[in-house]
SEVO-645218 format. One record per residue (C-alpha): x negated, y, z; residue number from 1. Coordinates in nm, 3 decimals. Layout:
// residues N
        px        py        pz    nr
         X         Y         Z   NUM
...
// end
This chain:
// residues 390
        px        py        pz    nr
    -1.257     8.688    11.837     1
    -1.227     8.993    12.065     2
    -0.941     9.234    11.993     3
    -1.008     9.589    11.876     4
    -1.026     9.859    12.146     5
    -0.649     9.899    12.135     6
    -0.376     9.679    11.997     7
    -0.196     9.963    11.828     8
     0.007     9.886    11.520     9
    -0.179    10.050    11.240    10
    -0.220    10.034    10.873    11
    -0.547     9.985    10.723    12
    -0.466     9.846    10.388    13
    -0.120     9.901    10.254    14
    -0.017    10.232    10.109    15
     0.352    10.236    10.200    16
     0.399    10.568    10.374    17
     0.773    10.560    10.427    18
     0.911    10.580    10.781    19
     1.171    10.369    10.946    20
     1.416    10.442    11.225    21
     1.435    10.306    11.576    22
     1.475     9.961    11.718    23
     1.474     9.814    12.064    24
     1.329     9.509    12.230    25
     1.329     9.373    12.584    26
     0.949     9.394    12.571    27
     0.732     9.693    12.504    28
     0.788     9.784    12.143    29
     0.606     9.962    11.867    30
     0.761    10.219    11.642    31
     0.560    10.321    11.340    32
     0.550    10.393    10.974    33
     0.538    10.129    10.713    34
     0.252    10.077    10.744    35
     0.014    10.359    10.811    36
     0.092    10.520    11.139    37
     0.092    10.382    11.494    38
     0.329    10.542    11.743    39
     0.257    10.362    12.066    40
     0.040    10.084    12.191    41
     0.181     9.737    12.139    42
     0.097     9.502    12.424    43
     0.186     9.146    12.520    44
     0.385     9.082    12.205    45
     0.311     8.778    11.996    46
     0.307     8.804    11.615    47
     0.624     8.594    11.597    48
     0.805     8.821    11.837    49
     0.683     9.128    11.652    50
     0.818     9.001    11.320    51
     1.151     8.908    11.474    52
     1.179     9.256    11.617    53
     1.103     9.413    11.282    54
     1.407     9.255    11.120    55
     1.632     9.485    11.320    56
     1.476     9.801    11.182    57
     1.666    10.009    10.930    58
     1.491    10.208    10.658    59
     1.564    10.566    10.569    60
     1.530    10.568    10.190    61
     1.322    10.822    10.006    62
     1.442    11.040     9.718    63
     1.214    11.102     9.422    64
     1.173    11.467     9.318    65
     1.051    11.611     8.989    66
     0.779    11.842     9.125    67
     0.551    11.829     9.428    68
     0.635    12.102     9.678    69
     0.386    12.345     9.827    70
     0.460    12.201    10.172    71
     0.660    11.921    10.334    72
     0.672    12.103    10.667    73
     0.997    12.235    10.807    74
     1.042    12.609    10.810    75
     1.066    12.599    11.190    76
     0.708    12.465    11.195    77
     0.581    12.739    10.969    78
     0.461    12.650    10.623    79
     0.104    12.763    10.689    80
     0.087    12.902    11.039    81
    -0.254    12.772    11.142    82
    -0.109    12.488    11.350    83
    -0.272    12.146    11.355    84
     0.027    12.017    11.158    85
    -0.014    12.266    10.876    86
    -0.392    12.236    10.866    87
    -0.381    11.855    10.859    88
    -0.123    11.866    10.580    89
    -0.340    12.106    10.382    90
    -0.642    11.882    10.440    91
    -0.479    11.562    10.313    92
    -0.341    11.741    10.006    93
    -0.685    11.878     9.926    94
    -0.849    11.539     9.983    95
    -0.593    11.368     9.760    96
    -0.675    11.617     9.484    97
    -1.050    11.586     9.528    98
    -1.054    11.205     9.545    99
    -0.823    11.166     9.244   100
    -1.027    11.418     9.045   101
    -1.352    11.238     9.127   102
    -1.206    10.897     9.039   103
    -1.067    11.019     8.706   104
    -1.411    11.164     8.624   105
    -1.578    10.831     8.705   106
    -1.322    10.632     8.506   107
    -1.332    10.858     8.202   108
    -1.004    10.729     8.058   109
    -0.756    10.644     8.333   110
    -0.521    10.907     8.474   111
    -0.318    10.903     8.793   112
     0.058    10.876     8.773   113
     0.222    11.088     9.043   114
     0.553    11.031     9.223   115
     0.668    11.292     9.476   116
     0.948    11.212     9.723   117
     1.140    11.352    10.016   118
     1.344    11.189    10.290   119
     1.669    11.293    10.464   120
     1.510    11.304    10.809   121
     1.250    11.557    10.699   122
     0.925    11.565    10.511   123
     0.811    11.357    10.217   124
     0.504    11.246    10.030   125
     0.308    11.214     9.708   126
     0.207    10.876     9.566   127
    -0.059    10.857     9.296   128
    -0.167    10.540     9.113   129
    -0.425    10.487     8.838   130
    -0.385    10.147     8.676   131
    -0.591     9.957     8.418   132
    -0.842    10.231     8.344   133
    -1.189    10.181     8.199   134
    -1.352    10.154     8.543   135
    -1.067    10.105     8.791   136
    -0.829     9.815     8.761   137
    -0.607     9.980     9.020   138
    -0.647    10.284     9.244   139
    -0.387    10.431     9.478   140
    -0.413    10.755     9.675   141
    -0.100    10.842     9.876   142
    -0.008    11.110    10.128   143
     0.296    11.156    10.352   144
     0.419    11.422    10.594   145
     0.731    11.306    10.777   146
     0.953    11.362    11.079   147
     1.161    11.118    11.280   148
     1.279    11.009    11.626   149
     1.124    10.762    11.869   150
     1.369    10.562    12.083   151
     1.340    10.575    12.465   152
     1.180    10.230    12.473   153
     0.893    10.340    12.253   154
     0.844    10.658    12.458   155
     0.829    10.462    12.785   156
     0.582    10.220    12.628   157
     0.361    10.511    12.530   158
     0.376    10.690    12.865   159
     0.255    10.526    13.185   160
     0.442    10.758    13.426   161
     0.799    10.772    13.305   162
     0.955    10.499    13.520   163
     1.145    10.762    13.714   164
     1.282    10.925    13.399   165
     1.537    10.824    13.141   166
     1.424    11.021    12.837   167
     1.641    11.042    12.531   168
     1.514    11.004    12.174   169
     1.172    11.162    12.127   170
     1.109    11.364    11.809   171
     0.786    11.290    11.625   172
     0.577    11.427    11.340   173
     0.323    11.223    11.143   174
     0.104    11.293    10.843   175
    -0.156    11.085    10.665   176
    -0.351    10.992    10.355   177
    -0.412    10.630    10.254   178
    -0.603    10.483     9.960   179
    -0.730    10.154     9.816   180
    -0.957    10.145     9.508   181
    -1.024     9.829     9.303   182
    -1.290     9.860     9.027   183
    -1.303     9.616     8.735   184
    -1.676     9.543     8.749   185
    -1.753     9.274     9.011   186
    -2.069     9.461     9.111   187
    -1.870     9.774     9.204   188
    -1.705     9.745     9.549   189
    -1.346     9.792     9.655   190
    -1.289    10.079     9.898   191
    -1.015    10.153    10.150   192
    -0.965    10.470    10.353   193
    -0.684    10.606    10.569   194
    -0.661    10.911    10.799   195
    -0.353    11.016    10.996   196
    -0.224    11.250    11.267   197
     0.070    11.214    11.510   198
     0.264    11.434    11.745   199
     0.559    11.355    11.970   200
     0.771    11.633    12.120   201
     0.937    11.638    12.460   202
     1.269    11.448    12.472   203
     1.572    11.673    12.489   204
     1.678    11.550    12.833   205
     1.327    11.565    12.981   206
     1.233    11.933    12.956   207
     0.876    12.013    13.040   208
     0.737    11.681    12.924   209
     0.413    11.743    12.739   210
     0.371    11.706    12.367   211
     0.157    11.403    12.284   212
    -0.080    11.380    11.988   213
    -0.344    11.147    11.843   214
    -0.555    11.076    11.535   215
    -0.637    10.751    11.357   216
    -0.808    10.622    11.046   217
    -1.121    10.486    10.889   218
    -1.314    10.405    10.571   219
    -1.443    10.058    10.484   220
    -1.626     9.888    10.197   221
    -1.537     9.550    10.042   222
    -1.795     9.442     9.782   223
    -1.818     9.110     9.601   224
    -2.197     9.129     9.583   225
    -2.441     9.286     9.826   226
    -2.670     9.562     9.707   227
    -2.834     9.653    10.033   228
    -2.915    10.008     9.923   229
    -2.546    10.063     9.842   230
    -2.425     9.932    10.178   231
    -2.686    10.136    10.363   232
    -2.586    10.447    10.170   233
    -2.220    10.392    10.253   234
    -2.282    10.332    10.623   235
    -2.526    10.622    10.647   236
    -2.257    10.860    10.523   237
    -2.014    10.722    10.782   238
    -2.275    10.753    11.056   239
    -2.360    11.110    10.955   240
    -1.993    11.210    10.970   241
    -1.967    11.054    11.316   242
    -2.298    11.188    11.448   243
    -2.197    11.544    11.360   244
    -1.944    11.516    11.644   245
    -2.047    11.242    11.888   246
    -2.337    10.994    11.861   247
    -2.123    10.729    12.029   248
    -1.861    10.740    11.752   249
    -2.042    10.539    11.483   250
    -2.137    10.230    11.690   251
    -1.798    10.235    11.859   252
    -1.593    10.274    11.539   253
    -1.820    10.045    11.334   254
    -1.753     9.758    11.575   255
    -1.382     9.844    11.581   256
    -1.380     9.817    11.202   257
    -1.556     9.479    11.206   258
    -1.307     9.352    11.465   259
    -0.996     9.476    11.286   260
    -1.067     9.349    10.934   261
    -1.101     8.990    11.052   262
    -0.943     8.698    10.865   263
    -0.897     8.461    11.156   264
    -0.809     8.151    10.957   265
    -1.130     8.193    10.752   266
    -1.347     8.314    11.040   267
    -1.474     8.596    10.822   268
    -1.431     8.969    10.772   269
    -1.262     9.112    10.468   270
    -1.572     9.309    10.373   271
    -1.883     9.480    10.506   272
    -1.710     9.728    10.733   273
    -1.740    10.098    10.791   274
    -1.554    10.288    11.062   275
    -1.206    10.250    11.208   276
    -1.028    10.414    11.505   277
    -0.679    10.464    11.641   278
    -0.491    10.648    11.918   279
    -0.781    10.893    11.938   280
    -0.698    11.182    12.172   281
    -0.966    11.169    12.440   282
    -1.157    11.462    12.290   283
    -1.070    11.822    12.214   284
    -0.794    11.841    11.953   285
    -0.977    12.094    11.737   286
    -1.286    11.876    11.743   287
    -1.092    11.567    11.637   288
    -0.916    11.757    11.358   289
    -1.257    11.863    11.230   290
    -1.382    11.505    11.270   291
    -1.093    11.357    11.071   292
    -1.148    11.622    10.804   293
    -1.520    11.544    10.788   294
    -1.448    11.172    10.753   295
    -1.192    11.225    10.477   296
    -1.425    11.459    10.289   297
    -1.703    11.199    10.317   298
    -1.516    10.946    10.101   299
    -1.634    11.080     9.766   300
    -2.006    11.112     9.852   301
    -2.001    10.772    10.024   302
    -1.832    10.583     9.741   303
    -1.856    10.755     9.403   304
    -2.237    10.727     9.367   305
    -2.209    10.350     9.422   306
    -1.942    10.310     9.154   307
    -2.137    10.532     8.912   308
    -2.441    10.309     8.964   309
    -2.260     9.976     8.924   310
    -1.968    10.037     8.687   311
    -2.159     9.937     8.371   312
    -2.371     9.656     8.517   313
    -2.353     9.351     8.287   314
    -2.173     9.055     8.441   315
    -2.073     8.700     8.353   316
    -1.749     8.507     8.385   317
    -1.895     8.348     8.697   318
    -1.946     8.690     8.857   319
    -1.588     8.785     8.769   320
    -1.452     8.459     8.913   321
    -1.628     8.532     9.245   322
    -1.480     8.881     9.252   323
    -1.137     8.726     9.200   324
    -1.195     8.489     9.492   325
    -1.295     8.780     9.718   326
    -0.983     8.964     9.611   327
    -0.791     8.658     9.724   328
    -0.939     8.715    10.067   329
    -0.835     9.079    10.049   330
    -0.478     8.973     9.976   331
    -0.480     8.714    10.254   332
    -0.581     8.975    10.509   333
    -0.322     9.226    10.388   334
    -0.030     8.986    10.378   335
    -0.114     8.773    10.682   336
    -0.287     9.002    10.930   337
    -0.250     9.367    10.838   338
     0.014     9.483    11.083   339
     0.137     9.768    10.867   340
     0.190     9.554    10.557   341
     0.377     9.295    10.762   342
     0.598     9.566    10.910   343
     0.673     9.703    10.566   344
     0.771     9.367    10.422   345
     0.988     9.274    10.720   346
     1.170     9.606    10.731   347
     1.267     9.641    10.366   348
     1.042     9.933    10.279   349
     0.969    10.046     9.925   350
     0.792     9.739     9.790   351
     0.593     9.924     9.522   352
     0.434    10.142     9.787   353
     0.377     9.859    10.033   354
     0.194     9.642     9.781   355
     0.018     9.909     9.576   356
    -0.296     9.826     9.776   357
    -0.315     9.481     9.615   358
    -0.532     9.425     9.305   359
    -0.383     9.342     8.967   360
    -0.561     9.005     8.961   361
    -0.697     8.755     9.213   362
    -0.801     8.388     9.231   363
    -0.791     8.091     9.467   364
    -0.993     7.775     9.416   365
    -0.951     7.464     9.625   366
    -1.230     7.420     9.881   367
    -1.464     7.664     9.711   368
    -1.808     7.684     9.873   369
    -2.086     7.898     9.726   370
    -2.430     7.742     9.699   371
    -2.639     7.817    10.006   372
    -2.889     8.093     9.936   373
    -2.697     8.226     9.634   374
    -2.587     8.588     9.606   375
    -2.230     8.476     9.667   376
    -2.338     8.288     9.980   377
    -2.520     8.599    10.107   378
    -2.198     8.802    10.080   379
    -1.996     8.535    10.259   380
    -2.259     8.507    10.533   381
    -2.247     8.885    10.590   382
    -1.867     8.869    10.613   383
    -1.889     8.592    10.871   384
    -2.172     8.752    11.066   385
    -2.137     9.133    11.070   386
    -2.469     9.313    11.037   387
    -2.609     9.644    11.148   388
    -2.685     9.806    10.814   389
    -2.861    10.117    10.942   390
// end
């Protein structure tokens, strides 16, 4: 199985948005959030080594607050000064509101519970979870806007031309939105999306070093049953968002998504894909900010019409059992392969936020094989052999 275009540590599934502090390793190391935000590329590090390294990381605990603030930005950044930081923060707050409002309207009964938090190092976040509604078994939509410090090792791993420097700790800023939605009806698909932005400032003892920045994220669909018109609709919205900026984006990010959400021990993908990208900074910053905004704003039109269409479809116990088996696959990917979830579990992050992406219920059957030609078999075949849907 070929690796994705980079081997950056990234979250695609878990919703823990709490940062951790620095660590060091004799090899190139990765510093990131638990689990949503990659800081540097991680190269030539085996999974075993990565997990061993994680055990040395200390967590800066969050503090719950009674009311969500207008901004998590520091006053020195300006609360709304037109910077990329402030505009990205405003975007993810607006998207969180719009997605949660749309999901509550679809559900009809369930309401999101909100927890707002801050952290001593700067910034904070808002976690929202709807659980056991009429339509959604579990839906989480979280945002975070945080500050921290990258150790010299991580900075040198990120920069190719710093061998003649000895930079001190490198300040960073990161913001993102992350969501996983699990409907009750087995004919309504699970959805994941995550969009994030990073900046690193010049180290204090290396004046003149440039500020680095990058974007990451994606949106992907995980159904239990294939309705081709639904999958085509979803992918067409992703392609439209990409094509508005660069026609090469959709095929490039679609393949990246198929490669990332790969359950190696099953030789199958978690779902039917979408788009996924990381460390994106090879285009104009304003263009990429607009692109990330377009992608985030495409979530509702890509997903909600599908759920509206399928939420009341009659189903049998057999259909529900198959959905539970597919959720088992979802859990296997998150706990075994998703780099962000693994980081969160190994570094003692807030467990409720790390595992909020998991469904309430799942199922495993010994040596289960769907009958060839059945609707279940068609889904499994599409997960094993990614298709071009549009």
